[in-house]
N, C-alpha and C positions, 0 to 999 in steps of 0.2 A: 911923273912924280907928283904933279899938282892933283891929278885925279886920285892917286893913292892917299894923299894928305886929306882930301875932302872926304873920302870913304872912312878913313880913320876917325876924323872929327865926327862924322855922322854916327858911327858905331859908339863912340865915346858919349855922344849926346844922349843916345838911347839908353846906354848903360846907366848914366846919371839919372835920367828920367825914371827908369825902372826901379832905381833904388829909393826914389823919393815919392812915388805915387802909390797910395794904398791899393792893394789888390793885384798889383802886377810885379811885385818886387822879385819874384822867383820865376817869372814866366819867360819862355823862350820867344825869340823873334821868328816870325814866319810871314813877312810881308810878301804878298803873293797874289796870284789869280787862280781861281778854281771854278769847277762846275760840279754840281750834284744833279743827277738825272736818272730817269726811269724809262725803260722801254715798254710801251703800252702793249706790245704783242707778246713778248716773252715774260714780262714782269721783272726782268733783271734791273738792278739799280747800281749806279756807278758814282765814283768820285774821281775827278782828274784834277791835278794841281801842278803848277810850276812856280819856281821862285829863284831869286838870286840868294839862296841860302842852302847850306849843306843839308842833305838828307831830309828834304821837306816832307816826304811821304811818311816818315817815321812819327810825325806828330800831328799833321793836318788831317789826313784822310782816315775815316772810320766807317765800318759797315758791318752789317749782320744780316744774313739771309733771312727772308721772311719778315724782316723788321724795318730796316731803313738804312740810310747813309747820312754821314755828318762830315762837314768840312769846318774846322775851327782854325782861325788864322789871325793875322796881325800880331798883337801881343798874345800868344796862344795860351788859352786855358785848356789843357788837354782833357780836363774832366767833362767838358761838353760832349766828347766822344762817347765814352762808356755810359755816362749818366744819361745822356740824351737817348742812346739806344735802349737803355733799360726802361725809360719812360715810354718810348714808342712800342717796346715789346709788350707793355701792359695795355696797349690799345689807345694810348693817348696820342691824338693827332700831332703832326709836326709843329704846327703853330703854337699849340698850347704847351707842348714839351719845351720848345725853345723859350717861350715867354717865362716859364717857371724858372729856368736856369739863369736867364738874363737878370731877372728881378733880384736874385740872390747873389749876384756877382758884383763885388765892389769895384772891379776893374772894367765894368761893362763899356765904359766910354772908349776903351782902347781895343775892344773886341770886334771881330768880324766872324760871323758864324752862319752856316746854312744847314737846315735839316730837310730831309725828304723821307717820307714814310712809305710803307709798302703799298698804300692806296694811291700814291702819287701826290699827296698833299705836300706842298713846299712852303718853307718859311725861311727868312733870312734877317739878320740884324747887322747893321754897320754902325759902330759907335762913333760919336761926334769927334773923338780924338784920333780916329784912324787917319793916317797920312794920305793926303790927296795925291793923285786922283783916286778916290775911293767911293765905290757905290755897289749896289746889288740890284739885280733885276730878275723877276720871276716870269716864267712862261708855263705852259701846260706840261707838267711832269718834269720841270727842271728849274734850277736857279743858278745864276752866274754871279760871282762876287769877286771883287778885286780891291786892293789898296796899294798905295805907293806905286801907282802906274805912271808911265811916262805922260799919258794923256787920258782924256775921258772917252776915247774911242774903243778902248780894249773890251769893256763889258758888252757894249752893243754888238761889236764884231763877233764875239764869242756866241752870243745868243742867236744872232742871225745865221751863223755857220751851223749851229746845232740843229736849227729848224730846217735849214736848206739840205742837209745831208741825211734826211729822214729815211732814205732807202738803205743806209748802211747799218750793220749791227751796232749795238749800243757802244761798245768799246771804241770802235772806229769813229763813231760820231763824236764821242768825247775828245778823242785825239784831234779831230778836225777842228773842233771848237777851240782847243788849246793852241793849235797852229795859227788860227785866225787871231787869237788874242796876242800872240807874239808878233805876228805880222803887223798888227795895228799899233804896236809900240811896246807892249809888255811892261815888265818891271823896269822902273827907271834906272835901277842899278845894273841891269843886265840879266843874265840867266846862269843857273848852276845846276839845279836838280828838278826832278819831276817824278810823278807817281800816278798810277792808275790802279784802282781796285774795282772789281765787279762782284756783286753778290746776287744770289738767286731769289726767286719769289716765295719760296717755301722755307719755313723754319727747319733747322736740322740740329740734332743733338750731337752730330759728329763734327767736331771742330775742324777736321781736315777737309771737310766738304763745304765749309762755310764760304770761302772765297773762290769764285770761279776763275778770276784773274787777279793776280797780285804782283804788279810790276813796279820796280823802283829804279830810278837813275839818280844816284846820290851825288855824283860830282862829274859834270860833263860840260863841254863847251857848247853843245847844242842838245840839251836834255830832251826837248819834246821830239826832235827828230830821232834821237836814240830810242825814246819810248815807243815811237811808231815802229822802229825796226824790231824791237823786242816783242811787240804785239804780233808782228808778222811771224817771228820765230815761234811764239806761243801757239799761233794758229797751225803752223806746220806740225808742231809736236802734238797737237790735238789729233791730227790725222795719224801720227805715229802711234799714239796711245790706242786709238781705235783699231789700228792694224794689229797691235799686240793682242788686244782682246779677241780679234778675229782668229789669230793664230791659236790662242787658247781654246777657242771653239772649233778648231780644225776647219775653219772657213777660209781657205787659202785665196779664193777669188776676191772675197771682201778684203782680206789683208793686202792683196796686190793693189786694189783700188786705193786703199788708204795710204799705203806706203808710196804709191805712185803720185798721189796728190801732194804729199809732203815733199817728195823729190822735185816736183815741178816748181815748187816755191823756192827751194834752195838746191839747185842742181849740183853744186859742188860739195855738198855735205856728205861725207863718206858714210856716216851712220845711216842716213836715209837710203843711200844706194845699197848699203849692205843688207838691210832687212828686206828690201825689195828682192834682192837676189836670193835670200833665204826662202822667201815665200814662193819664188819661182821654182827653186829646187824642190821644195816640199810638194809642189804641184806636179812634179815629174817633168818639169821643163828645164832640164839641165843644160841643154844646148843654149838657151837664152841666159841662164844664170851664170854659167862658167865664165864668159868674157867679163861680166860685171865683177865677179869675185877676183879674177886675175888683175883687173885694172885697179881694184882696191888694194890688193896685196902689194902691187908694185909701188903704191904710194905710201903704204904703212904696213909693214910685215906683221905687226901685232895682230892684225885681223886674220891672218892665216892661222896663228895659234888659237885665236878665239874660235875659229871655225872647227878646229879639231876638238874643242871642248863642248860644243853645242849638242852633239848626239846624246851624251850622257844625261843631259837635262831634258831630252825629248824635243828640243827646239829645232833640230835639223834631222830630218827623217830619211836621209839618203843611205845607200848601202855602204859597207866598209870599203868596197872596191871604188865606188864613186868618190868617197871621202879621200882616200889615198891619192887617187888620180887628181883630185881638185887641189889638194894641199901640198903636193910634192914640189 
């Protein structure tokens, strides 16, 4: 009860402050820790963030392929996201772009922002009114920033972890950094939401291709852990998508490899088992495919009906006799 009272008082205090300080009267809270980073091998850029605030990813993390990424937090001015990306899209380096926006922001004393551009330039700003522990630190192709942390160990721990796990893909490195930040103390209020975005090194006019990874955990008791789980699911479905493309190209061996890779990651997932069985059947390996199909049908009979419908779409190329025998 005492803890709840303190949290209510804290929220009320921030509400009164926001109403009386010029420049932040309408701004959302997102006191948090985050990382912006670039992979020097692939050129991919990422933002990872966690906070004890609902849906932190909807307001803190911004990115655009071939341009850069932005994390805007503390008393959030969301304009830093799109406006910062627009400036960097014009070729303005991260430090100059950030400086321009900070200079024109009446609420800059309460802001914490980090920019990273496609060339790996990084810049961050932590306003003097950000709640301690608040700081930012930059390294080669990354910046870590945090405010309202339990202690001053969070930012160094995140930076160290990002450097240490350099052998991992960018998204996994970012999650490792976030895990380290939480283990070091994290947000003094606890944890609630997290997000991860990854954009590519080349500009694209196709908005649906802009984000390579876009994951959000809006409300969870262990958001970074859940984010890591979702990233693993994402990787598995990357294999599934590649398997689908192989089926379209009638390359069943490639499809089997990709579906099999996905199934190894999530062996209890019926969808992954199913499409592996389809690929086996289309390769003439009905003896291997049949027991997989039968096992799936026993768990959920809807897959049996699904199988009956596939030949009309050309996704299952077995004979009518084989289909009848399989689905009876």
